[in-house]
VOVO-280713 format. One line per field, with one value per residue (C-alpha): residue in one letter; residue number from 1; x, y, z. Coordinates in steps of 0.2 Angstrom, whole numbers, plus 2048, in hexadecimal, padded with zeros to 3 digits. Layout:
<atoms>
res	c(A;...)
n	c(NUM;...)
px	c(X;...)
py	c(Y;...)
pz	c(Z;...)
</atoms>
This chain:
<atoms>
res	c(M;K;K;L;L;F;L;L;M;S;G;A;L;C;S;N;F;Y;A;Q;K;T;E;F;Q;E;C;G;T;D;E;L;M;R;K;H;Y;E;R;Y;P;E;Q;K;A;Q;D;D;A;F;N;L;E;I;S;N;L;I;K;S;G;K;F;S;K;T;L;N;K;N;Q;V;Y;E;I;P;V;V;V;H;V;V;G;D;G;S;A;I;G;T;T;N;N;K;S;D;A;D;I;I;A;W;V;N;Y;T;N;G;V;F;S;G;S;S;S;S;G;M;S;G;T;S;A;I;L;P;V;K;F;V;F;A;K;V;N;P;S;C;N;P;T;N;G;I;N;R;I;N;A;S;H;L;P;K;Y;V;S;G;G;V;N;N;D;N;T;T;N;A;V;T;A;S;E;I;T;A;L;G;M;W;D;T;S;K;Y;Y;N;I;Y;V;V;K;K;L;S;S;N;S;G;T;L;N;G;F;A;Y;Y;P;G;G;S;N;D;Y;S;F;M;S;T;S;A;S;A;V;N;A;Q;T;L;A;H;E;F;G;H;A;L;G;L;R;H;T;H;E;G;Y;S;D;S;T;G;A;C;P;T;N;T;D;C;T;L;Q;G;D;L;V;C;D;T;E;P;M;K;S;L;Y;H;S;S;V;P;Y;T;C;Q;T;G;Q;I;N;P;C;T;S;V;V;Y;A;G;G;E;R;N;V;M;A;Y;T;F;C;F;R;N;L;F;T;Q;G;Q;A;D;R;A;T;A;Q;L;L;Q;Y;R;Q;S;L;I;N;S;P;V;A;S;S;T;T;P;N;N;S;S;V;L;T;A;A;C;A;P;T;S;M;T;N;P;G;G;F;N;I;G;V;T;S;V;K;F;A;S;I;N;N;Y;S;S;N;Y;K;Q;A;A;N;N;F;Y;E;N;F;T;G;N;Y;C;A;G;V;S;K;T;T;I;A;S;N;T;A;T;T;L;T;V;A;P;G;T;S;N;A;H;I;I;K;A;Y;I;D;Y;N;N;D;G;Q;F;N;E;T;T;E;L;V;L;N;Q;S;N;I;S;N;G;S;V;A;T;A;A;V;T;P;P;A;A;A;V;K;N;T;P;L;R;M;R;V;I;G;E;F;N;G;T;A;V;T;A;C;Y;T;P;K;Y;G;Q;V;E;D;Y;S;V;I;I;E;N;R;A;L;L;S;A;K;N;E;V;Q;P;I;A;T;V;I;T;K;N;E;N;S;V;Y;V;K;S;D;V;K;I;S;S;L;H;I;Y;D;A;S;G;R;L;L;T;S;R;T;D;I;K;S;S;E;F;R;F;P;V;N;E;K;N;T;I;L;T;V;T;A;V;L;E;N;G;K;V;L;N;K;K;L;K;F)
n	c(1;2;3;4;5;6;7;8;9;10;11;12;13;14;15;16;17;18;19;20;21;22;23;24;25;26;27;28;29;30;31;32;33;34;35;36;37;38;39;40;41;42;43;44;45;46;47;48;49;50;51;52;53;54;55;56;57;58;59;60;61;62;63;64;65;66;67;68;69;70;71;72;73;74;75;76;77;78;79;80;81;82;83;84;85;86;87;88;89;90;91;92;93;94;95;96;97;98;99;100;101;102;103;104;105;106;107;108;109;110;111;112;113;114;115;116;117;118;119;120;121;122;123;124;125;126;127;128;129;130;131;132;133;134;135;136;137;138;139;140;141;142;143;144;145;146;147;148;149;150;151;152;153;154;155;156;157;158;159;160;161;162;163;164;165;166;167;168;169;170;171;172;173;174;175;176;177;178;179;180;181;182;183;184;185;186;187;188;189;190;191;192;193;194;195;196;197;198;199;200;201;202;203;204;205;206;207;208;209;210;211;212;213;214;215;216;217;218;219;220;221;222;223;224;225;226;227;228;229;230;231;232;233;234;235;236;237;238;239;240;241;242;243;244;245;246;247;248;249;250;251;252;253;254;255;256;257;258;259;260;261;262;263;264;265;266;267;268;269;270;271;272;273;274;275;276;277;278;279;280;281;282;283;284;285;286;287;288;289;290;291;292;293;294;295;296;297;298;299;300;301;302;303;304;305;306;307;308;309;310;311;312;313;314;315;316;317;318;319;320;321;322;323;324;325;326;327;328;329;330;331;332;333;334;335;336;337;338;339;340;341;342;343;344;345;346;347;348;349;350;351;352;353;354;355;356;357;358;359;360;361;362;363;364;365;366;367;368;369;370;371;372;373;374;375;376;377;378;379;380;381;382;383;384;385;386;387;388;389;390;391;392;393;394;395;396;397;398;399;400;401;402;403;404;405;406;407;408;409;410;411;412;413;414;415;416;417;418;419;420;421;422;423;424;425;426;427;428;429;430;431;432;433;434;435;436;437;438;439;440;441;442;443;444;445;446;447;448;449;450;451;452;453;454;455;456;457;458;459;460;461;462;463;464;465;466;467;468;469;470;471;472;473;474;475;476;477;478;479;480;481;482;483;484;485;486;487;488;489;490;491;492;493;494;495;496;497;498;499;500;501;502;503;504;505;506;507;508;509;510;511;512;513;514;515;516;517;518;519;520;521;522;523;524;525;526;527;528;529;530;531;532;533;534;535;536;537;538;539;540;541;542;543;544;545;546;547;548;549;550;551;552;553;554;555;556;557;558;559;560;561;562;563;564;565;566;567;568;569;570;571;572;573;574;575;576;577;578;579;580;581;582;583;584;585;586;587;588;589;590;591;592;593;594)
px	c(EAB;EB5;EC7;ED0;ED3;EE4;EED;EFF;F03;F12;F14;F13;F03;EFB;F00;EF8;EE8;EE8;EEB;EDB;ED1;ED0;ED6;EDC;ED2;ED9;ED0;ED4;EC3;EBD;ECB;ECC;EBA;EBB;EC9;EC0;EB0;EB9;EC0;EB0;EA1;E95;E99;E95;E85;E80;E84;E7A;E6B;E6B;E6C;E5D;E53;E57;E52;E41;E3F;E43;E37;E29;E2C;E2F;E42;E44;E36;E42;E50;E51;E58;E59;E67;E7A;E83;E94;EA1;EB0;EC0;ED2;EDF;EEF;EFD;F09;F1A;F2A;F36;F33;F31;F1F;F18;F21;F19;F19;F15;F08;F05;EF5;EF0;EF1;EE6;ED9;ED7;ED5;EC8;EBF;EBF;EB8;EAA;EA6;EA5;E99;E8E;E8E;E97;E9D;EAD;EB2;EAD;E9D;E8F;E7F;E76;E80;E76;E7C;E84;E7E;E8E;E9B;EAD;EB1;EC2;EC2;EC4;EC9;ED6;ED4;EDE;ED1;EDD;ED9;EDD;EDC;ED7;EE8;EF3;F05;F0D;F1F;F22;F34;F39;F31;F3E;F31;F25;F32;F37;F26;F17;F08;F04;EF9;EFD;F10;F1B;F2B;F2E;F1F;F15;F03;EF5;EF4;F06;F02;EF1;EFB;F05;EF5;EE2;ED6;EC6;EBC;EAC;EB0;EBB;EBC;ECE;ED6;EE8;EF3;F02;F10;F0B;EFD;EFD;EF8;EFC;EF2;EFC;EFC;EEC;EE5;EDC;ED0;EC3;EB8;EA6;E9C;E96;EA6;EB4;EC0;EBC;EC8;ECF;EE0;EE5;EF5;EFD;EFB;EE8;EE7;EE5;ED8;ED0;ED2;EC2;ECA;EC5;EB3;EB4;EBB;EAF;EA1;EA7;EA7;E95;E91;E92;E99;EA3;E96;E9E;E9B;E98;EA2;EAD;EBF;EC3;EB4;EAF;E9D;E92;E8B;E7B;E6C;E5C;E59;E62;E5F;E69;E75;E83;E86;E75;E6F;E62;E65;E78;E79;E81;E92;EA4;EB3;EB8;ECB;EC8;EC1;EC6;ECC;ED6;EDA;ECB;EBB;EAC;E9F;E94;E99;E8E;E8D;E8F;E85;E76;E78;E75;E80;E87;E7B;E88;E8F;E9F;EA0;E9B;EA6;EA5;EAA;EBA;EBC;EC7;EBA;EBA;EAF;EA1;E91;E88;E77;E68;E67;E79;E76;E67;E70;E7F;E73;E6B;E7C;E81;E72;E73;E86;E8D;E82;E92;E9A;E8B;E8A;E9C;EA0;EB2;EAB;EA9;EB6;EA9;EAA;E9E;EA2;EA4;EAE;EA9;EB2;EAD;EB1;EC0;EBC;EC4;ECA;ED2;EE5;EE6;EDD;EDE;EDD;EE1;EDD;ED3;EC2;EB8;EB0;EAB;E9F;E9B;E8D;E85;E75;E6E;E64;E6F;E7E;E81;E92;E99;EAA;EB4;EB4;EC5;ED3;EE5;EEC;EE3;EE4;ED3;ECD;EC8;EC1;EBE;EB2;EB0;EBF;EC3;EBB;EB5;EAF;E9E;E91;E96;E8D;E7B;E6E;E5F;E4F;E4F;E3E;E3C;E43;E50;E55;E67;E6C;E7C;E83;E90;EA0;EA0;EA3;E9D;E8F;E91;E8C;E88;E88;E86;E87;E84;E8D;E7D;E84;E94;EA0;EAB;EA5;E98;E8C;E89;E77;E70;E7B;E7A;E6E;E70;E75;E71;E79;E7A;E7B;E82;E87;E77;E6E;E6E;E6C;E5F;E59;E4D;E57;E4E;E5A;E56;E4F;E5F;E6A;E76;E6E;E76;E87;E90;E90;E9A;E91;E9B;E96;E9F;E9E;EA6;EA6;E96;E98;EA7;EA5;EA3;EA3;EA5;EB7;EBD;ECC;EC5;EC8;EC4;EB9;EB8;EB3;EAC;EA8;E9C;E95;E82;E7A;E69;E5D;E4C;E3D;E36;E47;E47;E35;E38;E48;E42;E2F;E2C;E1C;E12;E18;E0C;E13;E0A;E10;E04;E03;E02;E02;E0C;E19;E1C;E18;E1E;E1B;E20;E21;E33;E3F;E41;E52;E50;E43;E44;E38;E36;E2C;E20;E2F;E38;E45;E4C;E47;E4E;E56;E58;E62;E65;E55;E54;E43;E32;E2A;E31;E2A;E31;E2B;E27;E26;E20;E0F;E01;E0B;E0C;E1B;E21;E27;E32;E36;E43;E41;E50;E4B;E4D;E3A;E36;E26;E20;E11;E0C;E06;DFD;E03)
py	c(A42;A51;A51;A49;A55;A57;A5E;A5A;A59;A56;A46;A51;A59;A48;A42;A51;A4D;A3C;A42;A4C;A3D;A45;A3E;A46;A3C;A3D;A30;A2A;A23;A31;A31;A1F;A1C;A2A;A21;A10;A16;A1D;A0C;A02;A0E;A00;9FE;A11;A0E;A00;A0B;A19;A0D;A06;A18;A1D;A0E;A13;A25;A1F;A14;A23;A2F;A22;A20;A0D;A0D;A0A;9FC;9F2;9F1;9E6;9F2;9E5;9DB;9DD;9D6;9CE;9D1;9C5;9CF;9CB;9D8;9D7;9DF;9E4;9E5;9ED;9E1;9E9;9DE;9D9;9E6;9F5;A03;9FC;9EA;9EC;9DE;9D2;9DB;9EC;9E6;9DD;9ED;9F8;9ED;9EB;9FE;A00;9F4;A00;A0F;A05;A00;A12;A0D;A1A;A10;A14;A27;A27;A33;A2D;A34;A29;A1D;A0B;A05;9F3;9EA;9E1;9DC;9CA;9C3;9B5;9A4;99A;99F;99B;98B;985;987;990;9A3;9B1;9BC;9C5;9C2;9C8;9CD;9D0;9DD;9E1;9DA;9E9;9F8;A05;9FF;9FF;A11;A19;A0D;A0D;A1B;A17;A27;A28;A19;A22;A1D;A12;A03;A02;9FA;9EC;9E7;9E5;9DB;9D0;9CA;9C4;9C7;9BB;9B8;9C8;9BF;9B7;9C3;9D6;9D9;9E7;9EC;9F5;9FD;A08;A17;A1C;A2B;A32;A40;A4B;A46;A3A;A2F;A26;A1A;A15;A09;A04;A06;9F6;9EC;9EF;9E4;9EB;9E8;9EB;9FA;A00;A09;A12;A0A;A1C;A1B;A09;A0C;A0E;A1F;A20;A20;A1C;A0A;A0E;A1D;A12;A03;A11;A13;A00;A01;A0F;A1E;A2E;A3C;A48;A56;A4C;A59;A67;A70;A73;A7E;A8A;A87;A83;A79;A69;A6A;A64;A66;A53;A4C;A3A;A3C;A4A;A4D;A3E;A37;A38;A43;A45;A4A;A5D;A63;A6A;A6E;A64;A6B;A69;A79;A82;A95;A90;A80;A72;A77;A6E;A77;A72;A81;A8A;A8F;A83;A8E;A81;A83;A93;A8B;A83;A73;A65;A57;A56;A5D;A4D;A40;A31;A34;A46;A4F;A58;A5D;A58;A46;A3C;A34;A34;A2A;A2F;A23;A27;A22;A12;A0E;A11;A07;9F9;9F9;9F9;9EA;9E0;9E4;9E1;9D7;9C8;9BD;9C5;9C4;9B2;9AD;99D;9A3;9AC;99B;98E;981;97F;977;965;965;956;94A;93F;942;93B;944;950;95D;96D;97D;97F;990;99F;9A9;9BB;9BD;9CF;9DA;9D8;9D2;9C4;9B3;9AC;9B5;9AA;999;993;982;979;97A;980;992;998;9A9;9AB;9B9;9BB;9B9;9C3;9C3;9C2;9B2;9AB;9A3;99E;98D;98A;978;979;966;962;968;979;981;992;98F;981;979;968;963;956;959;94F;945;94A;95C;96C;975;987;98B;99D;9A4;9B5;9BC;9C6;9D9;9E0;9DD;9D2;9C0;9AF;9A3;990;981;96E;95F;94F;945;934;936;932;941;94B;958;956;967;962;956;95C;96F;975;988;993;9A6;9B5;9C7;9C5;9D4;9D9;9DB;9CE;9BB;9AC;99F;98E;981;971;960;951;945;934;92B;936;92C;92C;92D;931;942;94A;958;968;975;988;994;9A7;9AF;9BF;9C0;9BA;9AE;99C;992;97F;974;971;981;98C;99B;9AB;9B8;9AF;9A0;98E;987;975;96F;95F;959;949;944;93A;932;93D;92E;92C;93E;93E;92F;936;948;946;954;95C;968;979;988;998;9A9;9B6;9C5;9D8;9E1;9F4;9F7;9E9;9D8;9CC;9BA;9AD;99B;98C;98A;998;9A4;9A4;9B2;9BE;9C4;9D1;9D4;9E1;9DE;9DE;9D1;9DD;9D9;9E7;9E0;9D0;9CC;9BD;9B4;9B9;9AA;9AE;9A6;9B7;9C6;9D7;9E1;9F3;9F6;A08;A02;A09;A02;9F3;9E0;9D9;9C7;9C2;9B2;9AB;99E;993;98C;97A;980;982;991;99A;9A7;9B3;9C2;9D1;9E1;9F2)
pz	c(2EE;2F5;2F5;304;312;31A;329;32E;340;34B;355;365;360;35C;36D;375;36C;373;384;383;37D;36C;35C;34C;33F;32E;323;312;30D;303;2F7;2F7;2F2;2E5;2DC;2DF;2D7;2C8;2C5;2C9;2C4;2C5;2D8;2DA;2D1;2DC;2EB;2E5;2E1;2F3;2FA;2F0;2F6;308;304;2FE;30D;318;30F;310;323;321;323;336;334;32A;337;347;353;361;359;359;34A;34E;341;341;33E;33B;340;335;33F;332;33A;334;33D;34E;35D;361;36E;367;35E;34D;352;35F;36B;36B;37B;373;364;36F;37A;36B;363;373;375;363;368;376;36A;35F;36F;375;385;391;394;382;386;37C;381;388;378;36C;362;362;352;353;34F;359;353;358;355;348;351;341;334;321;324;330;33F;34F;350;35C;34D;34D;33E;33E;32D;32D;31F;324;313;30B;30D;308;315;322;31E;319;31C;310;304;2F5;2EC;2EE;2EF;2EE;300;304;2FE;2F8;302;2F5;2F9;30B;307;2FC;30B;313;311;318;30E;30E;30E;31E;328;329;326;330;32C;339;331;337;32D;321;315;305;2FA;306;315;324;326;335;32B;31C;318;309;308;308;2F9;2EE;2E8;2F5;307;315;320;324;334;339;349;351;350;355;367;376;375;362;358;348;346;34B;33E;330;333;332;321;31E;323;316;321;31A;323;32B;320;310;302;30B;2FF;305;2F7;2F9;30B;306;311;30B;301;30C;303;304;313;30D;2FD;300;30C;317;312;325;32A;33D;33B;338;328;32C;326;32A;33B;337;32D;33C;33E;34F;34C;358;364;366;35F;36C;370;360;352;343;334;329;335;33D;34E;35C;357;35B;35D;34C;353;35D;350;34D;33B;33C;339;34A;358;365;36C;361;36C;362;354;34F;34D;33B;339;342;337;327;32D;332;321;318;323;31F;30C;30A;318;31B;318;327;333;330;32E;336;33A;349;351;356;351;33E;331;32C;319;317;308;2FC;2EA;2D9;2D1;2C4;2B9;2C2;2BB;2BE;2B8;2B1;2A1;2A6;2B9;2BE;2C9;2C0;2D0;2C6;2CD;2DB;2EB;2F2;2EF;2F8;2F5;302;311;307;30C;307;304;2FB;2F3;2E0;2D7;2DF;2D9;2EA;2EE;2DD;2E1;2CF;2D6;2E7;2EC;2FB;2FB;306;318;315;325;322;31B;317;307;307;307;305;2F9;2F4;2E4;2DE;2E5;2DE;2E8;2E5;2E0;2E2;2DD;2DF;2D3;2D6;2DA;2C9;2B7;2B0;2B2;2AB;2B8;2B6;2C1;2BF;2C9;2C5;2C6;2C0;2CB;2BC;2BF;2B0;2AD;29F;297;294;2A1;2B0;2AD;2BA;2B9;2AA;2AB;2A3;2A7;2BA;2C2;2D4;2DE;2D4;2D6;2CA;2D0;2CA;2D0;2D0;2CF;2CE;2C0;2C5;2C0;2CB;2D7;2E8;2F9;2F3;2F3;2E2;2DC;2D8;2CE;2CE;2C2;2C1;2B2;2A7;29D;28C;28F;289;299;29B;2AA;2A7;29F;2A5;2AD;2A4;2B1;2BD;2C9;2CB;2DB;2E0;2ED;2F3;2F1;2F7;2EF;2F9;2F5;2FB;304;30D;312;318;323;32A;32C;32E;321;324;318;319;31C;314;311;305;306;305;316;318;308;30D;307;316;317;324;324;32E;328;32A;31B;313;306;2FE;2EC;2E5;2D2;2C8;2BA;2AD;2B7;2BE;2CF;2DB;2EB;2F2;305;309;31A;322;32D;334;333;330;326;320;312;30E;2FC;2F4;2E3;2DE;2D1;2CC;2CE;2D7;2D7;2E8;2E9;2FA;2FD;30D;316;310;2FE;2FA;2EE;2EF;2E3;2E5;2DB;2E5;2DF;2E6)
</atoms>
C-alpha cells in the first residue's frame, strides 16, 4: 500500500472546483486499509486469495461468464448524519432532502446516467442504494438516522481524525453512538470534518469481507455533483485507486506486467500516476500524454476511482466486473437484506425457557462469533461480536424482523445446517436442538453440529436428522455458538470471545409434510460441462461448495436462488467433490474428474 497522498486547499478553491463540476477527492482508504491489514493479516490473506481466483478466471477467459450483467443489486443503506448541535438543514446537519438528493445522484453515477454527469462510455456499476425501510428495532425508517454529537467537544471543534485526536475524535467514537447491523445495512456517516495526519479528507471506506464495514464522508463532499460516495463505495466493492502502486516518493509509475494482480487489478484502466501531482496542478489532463503509457490519456483521468482534477464521469467494464464479483462474494447479506422492504418476516414463536448468557469473559475486537445460519427456510445473516453492540447473545426467536429465523423440518429426513464464522481467527462452531423441549441441551443427544478450525471463508455444515422421539409440531429452541478455536464450549457456557444465537425449529412427520406440501421426487443433475461445474434441479439451488481431493474447500457460493447454475473450474487432472444444497434442505454430492 502506498502512503496516503495529501493536498491542502482553501475553502474558496474547493468552492471553485465544485462550481466547475470537479471535485477534489482526497480519500483515506489506502492508509486505513494498510493499518487494518497490519492488525488483521488473515483478512489481507483472504483478499489476496480471492484476487488470485479472479486473476485465474480472467486469464482463462471465463470471468465474465460467471457474472449476470443484466441484474442490478439493491443495497439498503442508512445514512447517519452526525450533527454538532447545529439546526437541521444547516451545513453541519444536512436536511433529509439534501441527503436523499445526494444518494439519488450517486445512484445516477452507478448507472452511468447523464443526469449525474456520466459519459456515454461509462460502464454501469450494477448496484443501487435504497434507503432502509425498517430500523434495528423493527420500526419504520426513512433510512436517515440523526446522531447528535454536540456532547463531544472535540467533534464540535475538529470533527473526525483517526490519527490525531488532540482536537478531534476517532471514527470509532462516532460509530459507538450508532451503528446498525453491518450484515443488514450499509452504514454511511456524514461528519462535519474528516482528516488524517496527511491532511483534509473527503471520505474513506473499508474493502469488503473484513471485520470493519462502513464509510465516512465529510459534509462538504456529501452533495449533488460530488462523486465521493460513488468513489468510496467503489472501495467497498474492492476497487482500488487507478494509480494504485504509484510511488509518491520516487514518482514511479505502477508496475503493470500483470494487470490482473498489479496496480488497481483491472486490465482496462490505464496505469497512471496520481494526477494531484501533475506538473500543471488544478487542471484537467484530458488530451495530455500519460507518462505511464506515453500516449494520450484514454479516460483514466476521468475515472471515478482516480485522483484527478477532471470531472469524474467514467467506470470501466473491468471495474464493474470486479466490483460485481466482490459484491457476490462478500455482500450476499446486503443483497438479500429484508430491511430494504417494509414487509418483514414473521419470526414470532413461544419457546420453553432455557439458559442464556448474561455476560462475556473477554469483550474485545476479535471478530469472533456467527455471521450466517442456514437451515431449511432459516436464512439469517448477523454480525460477529462487536463491543459497541455488545451482541454476545442474539435471541432471534422473538420479534426479530431482519432475517428468517424459524423453520419447519421433516422428522425422518436429513436437513443441512450451515454456519459461517466471524471474520477473524479460527473458530469452533457448535449447534444444539432441544429435541425433548425441556429447556436444556444434552451435550450428547442434542448436539447436532460440532466442528473446529473453521475460519472466515469456510463454513461448518452438518446433516441434521431429528431422533424419532423428538417433540413434534412444537417450536423448539436451536442454539448456535461461534467461539475462538480451542475454547471449552457447552450449550450454557459464558462466551469468552464469541457469540450465542437462538433460533426456532418445528419438527413435523414426513407423512404430514407430504400430505400438506405434496412433495414430489426431485430431479437434480450435477455434471462437468466445458470445464465448469453445472447443476440443474427441479428445486432452486441454495448453495454450491467445491472441495479438492484432500477435502480442502476451493470455493463456496451461497444464495444462488436459481434452478440452474454454472461455475468455472480451473483445476486440472484432479477429482473434485461438488456439494449442492437445495432450498428445501436436500444435500447432493457428486465427484467430478477435471
